[in-house]
Structures are given as C-alpha cells and as structure tokens.
C-alpha positions as CSV (number, residue, x, y, z in Angstrom):
1,X,104.5,49.1,148.8
2,X,106.8,46.5,147.1
3,X,109.5,44.7,146.2
4,X,110.4,43.5,142.8
5,X,112.6,41.4,141.2
6,X,113.5,41.3,137.3
7,X,113.8,38.1,135.6
8,X,117.8,39.7,134.0
9,X,120.4,36.8,133.9
10,X,123.5,39.2,133.7
11,X,127.0,36.6,134.0
12,X,129.0,37.9,136.8
13,X,131.4,35.2,137.2
14,X,130.0,31.9,137.8
15,X,126.8,33.6,139.4
16,X,123.9,35.0,137.1
17,X,122.2,37.9,138.7
18,X,119.0,40.5,138.5
19,X,118.0,43.2,139.7
20,X,116.0,43.8,142.8
21,X,114.3,47.3,143.8
22,X,111.8,48.6,146.0
23,X,108.9,51.2,146.2
24,X,111.0,52.7,149.3
25,X,114.3,52.4,150.6
26,X,113.4,50.7,153.5
27,X,111.5,48.1,151.7
28,X,114.3,47.6,149.8
29,X,117.0,47.3,152.8
30,X,114.7,45.4,154.7
31,X,114.3,42.5,152.0
32,X,118.1,42.8,151.3
33,X,118.4,41.8,155.0
34,X,115.8,39.1,155.1
35,X,117.4,37.3,152.0
36,X,121.1,37.9,153.4
37,X,122.5,40.2,151.2
38,X,125.1,42.9,152.5
39,X,123.9,46.5,152.5
40,X,127.1,47.6,151.2
41,X,126.7,46.4,148.0
42,X,123.2,48.8,147.2
43,X,124.0,50.4,144.2
44,X,122.8,54.1,143.8
45,X,121.7,54.0,147.4
46,X,119.2,56.7,148.8
47,X,119.0,58.1,144.8
48,X,116.7,57.2,141.9
49,X,117.7,53.9,140.7
50,X,118.6,52.5,143.6
51,X,118.9,48.8,143.7
52,X,121.1,45.6,144.5
53,X,122.0,43.1,141.9
54,X,121.2,39.8,143.1
55,X,122.7,36.1,142.2
56,X,119.3,34.1,141.1
57,X,119.7,31.8,144.6
58,X,118.9,35.0,146.4
59,X,116.0,36.0,143.9
60,X,114.2,32.9,144.9
61,X,114.4,33.9,148.5
62,X,113.3,37.0,147.6
63,X,110.5,35.9,145.9
64,X,109.7,33.2,149.2
65,X,109.5,36.5,151.2
66,X,107.0,38.2,148.8
67,X,109.2,39.9,146.4
68,X,107.2,40.5,142.8
69,X,108.5,38.7,140.2
70,X,108.1,41.4,136.8
71,X,110.5,41.4,133.5
72,X,113.6,43.5,132.6
73,X,111.4,45.8,130.3
74,X,109.0,46.4,133.6
75,X,111.7,47.4,135.7
76,X,113.4,49.6,133.1
77,X,109.7,51.4,132.4
78,X,109.6,52.0,135.8
79,X,112.8,53.7,136.1
80,X,111.8,55.7,132.9
81,X,108.6,57.2,135.1
82,X,110.6,58.1,137.5
83,X,113.0,60.0,135.5
84,X,110.1,61.8,133.9
85,X,109.3,62.8,137.9
86,X,106.4,60.5,137.5
87,X,105.2,58.2,140.6
88,X,104.5,54.9,139.2
89,X,101.4,52.5,139.6
90,X,101.3,50.0,141.3
91,X,101.3,47.7,138.4
92,X,103.8,46.8,136.7
93,X,102.1,46.8,132.9
94,X,101.3,50.1,133.8
95,X,104.5,51.1,134.6
96,X,104.7,49.8,131.1
97,X,102.0,51.8,129.7
98,X,102.9,55.1,131.1
99,X,106.5,55.4,130.1
100,X,105.1,54.1,126.7
101,X,103.3,57.6,127.1
102,X,106.1,59.3,128.2
103,X,108.1,58.0,125.5
104,X,105.5,59.4,122.8
105,X,105.8,62.5,124.1
106,X,109.2,63.1,124.1
107,X,108.7,62.8,120.2
108,X,106.2,64.9,119.5
109,X,107.6,67.9,121.4
110,X,108.7,69.9,118.8
111,X,113.0,70.5,118.9
112,X,113.7,74.4,118.6
C-alpha cells in the first residue's frame, strides 16, 4: 500500500499544486495528517477519484514521509484502471500499460 504524488503544477493563486492519491483512504488521510493538510480539503472523499490537491511545499513533505513520485499521466492511467473496475497493480508503469489495454479494448468493441 502506498501514497503517490504527481508532477502536475496547476496554479492556484500564487501556489503551484499537484495531486496526492493513495491505495486506501486510511493511507491518504494518514499522509494528509502527517504533512499538515486539513482533511476538509479532500476531494471525492470515500469514492473513486479520492485525492488531495496539495501545494508543492506539501509535496516535498509527502516525499520525505515516503510518498512515491509519479507522473500526471500515471495518475490518470491509475484512474482509468479503477474506472474500468480493475485493481491497479503496484507499479505505476503497469498502470499505464493496463490503461492502454483497456483503451484499446474499448476501441475494438463494435458499436450497435
């Protein structure tokens, strides 16, 4: 089980933000507590897509606390895998390969 932070750099006021996701709600909330992010900022709490948008300063703290750095593409692929009803593998590159297979399978399905 792990917590992941991506390389997104979205602007929010004067801050640059990224995503923080985890394999479980408990891990996500524990990391938020550890790095000083208020739980009220959780997005999609308890549902698929659950995450925090965190400032880059908090990302640095998350990495110090053991979060794994991934790309924005990998986070998106993980979400696609979850949306397809599959359990994501533990390797972020595997998320991308699995997502690509689900995208390819969707394009091969004949439409009525």
